[in-house]
C-alpha positions in Angstrom: 0.0 0.0 0.0 2.9 2.3 -0.8 0.8 5.0 -2.5 -1.6 5.3 0.4 1.1 5.1 3.1 3.4 7.4 1.2 0.7 9.9 0.6 -0.3 9.9 4.2 3.3 10.2 5.4 3.8 13.2 3.1 0.8 14.9 4.6 -2.0 14.0 2.3 -5.4 14.5 3.9 -7.1 11.9 1.6 -6.2 9.6 -1.2 -8.2 8.5 -4.3 -7.6 5.0 -5.6 -8.7 3.7 -9.0 -8.9 0.0 -9.0 -7.5 -0.5 -12.4 -4.5 0.7 -14.4 -4.6 2.8 -17.6 -3.2 -0.2 -19.5 -6.1 -2.4 -18.4 -8.6 0.2 -19.7 -12.0 -1.4 -19.3 -11.0 -4.9 -20.1 -11.0 -5.9 -16.5 -13.3 -4.9 -13.6 -11.8 -2.5 -11.0 -10.0 -4.3 -8.2 -12.0 -3.3 -5.2 -10.1 -5.7 -3.0 -7.0 -3.5 -3.6 -9.0 -0.4 -2.8 -10.2 -2.1 0.4 -6.6 -2.9 1.4 -5.6 0.7 1.0 -8.5 1.9 3.0 -7.6 -0.5 5.8 -3.9 0.5 5.7 -4.3 4.2 6.1 -6.0 6.5 8.6 -6.9 9.2 6.1 -10.1 9.1 4.0 -10.0 6.9 0.9 -12.1 7.7 -2.2 -12.7 4.5 -4.3 -13.1 4.7 -8.0 -13.9 2.2 -10.7 -17.1 0.7 -12.2 -19.5 3.0 -10.2 -22.3 2.9 -12.7 -25.3 2.8 -10.4 -26.4 4.2 -7.1 -26.7 0.8 -5.6 -23.1 0.0 -6.7 -21.9 3.1 -5.0 -23.7 2.2 -1.8 -22.4 -1.4 -1.9 -18.8 -0.2 -2.4 -19.1 2.2 0.5 -20.6 -0.4 2.8 -18.3 -3.3 1.9 -14.9 -1.8 1.0 -14.2 0.7 3.8 -14.1 3.8 1.6 -15.1 7.2 2.9 -16.5 8.1 -0.5 -16.7 6.8 -4.1 -16.1 8.6 -7.4 -18.2 8.2 -10.5 -16.4 8.9 -13.8 -17.6 6.8 -16.7 -20.9 6.3 -14.9 -21.6 10.0 -14.9 -20.9 10.3 -18.6 -23.2 7.4 -19.4 -25.9 8.5 -17.1 -25.4 12.1 -15.9 -28.4 11.9 -13.6 -26.6 9.2 -11.5 -26.0 11.9 -8.9 -29.7 12.4 -8.4 -30.0 8.7 -7.9 -27.1 8.8 -5.4 -28.9 11.5 -3.3 -32.3 9.9 -3.5 -31.1 6.3 -3.1 -33.3 5.1 -6.0 -33.3 4.8 -9.7 -34.7 7.6 -11.8 -36.3 6.8 -15.1 -36.4 10.1 -16.9 -38.6 10.6 -19.9 -37.0 11.4 -23.2 -37.6 15.1 -22.6 -36.1 15.0 -19.1 -33.0 13.2 -20.6 -32.6 15.9 -23.2 -32.8 18.5 -20.4 -30.1 16.8 -18.3 -27.9 16.4 -21.4 -28.4 20.0 -22.4 -27.4 21.2 -19.0 -24.3 18.9 -19.1 -23.3 20.4 -22.4 -23.7 23.9 -21.1 -21.6 23.1 -18.0 -18.9 21.6 -20.2 -18.8 24.6 -22.5 -18.6 26.9 -19.6 -15.6 25.0 -18.2 -13.8 23.9 -21.4 -14.9 26.6 -23.8 -16.7 26.1 -27.0 -13.9 25.8 -29.5 -13.0 22.4 -31.0 -10.5 21.4 -28.3 -11.5 23.5 -25.3 -8.2 25.2 -25.3 -9.4 28.8 -25.6 -11.0 28.8 -22.1 -7.7 27.5 -20.6 -5.4 30.0 -22.3 -3.4 27.3 -24.1 -1.6 28.5 -27.2 0.6 26.8 -29.8 
């Protein structure tokens, strides 16, 4: 648990652990046993990440793997209303119009953050 221990020893107040390597991509499920080992080895909060696609998956990971929190990445891109489901603790089955509304809001947020040029570089002051 070198990363967790090292981070804690260096003064980190929390650590996020993704249960899969970049090379693995999505070919293997996230290794939640590893995340659990890190959570057990450190005294700082651990945020577990990997394969959080539903509110009940998030709850199960919190209850069974010792994490203080979980992080949704791909799950939030697939289903941006997943956070509503997290808060309410139940599935939300939006109508087609409700889905369009959520997706339009997501696009608006992304444009505000990344800019509306092709690569999002104008908003971040990146130049050639």
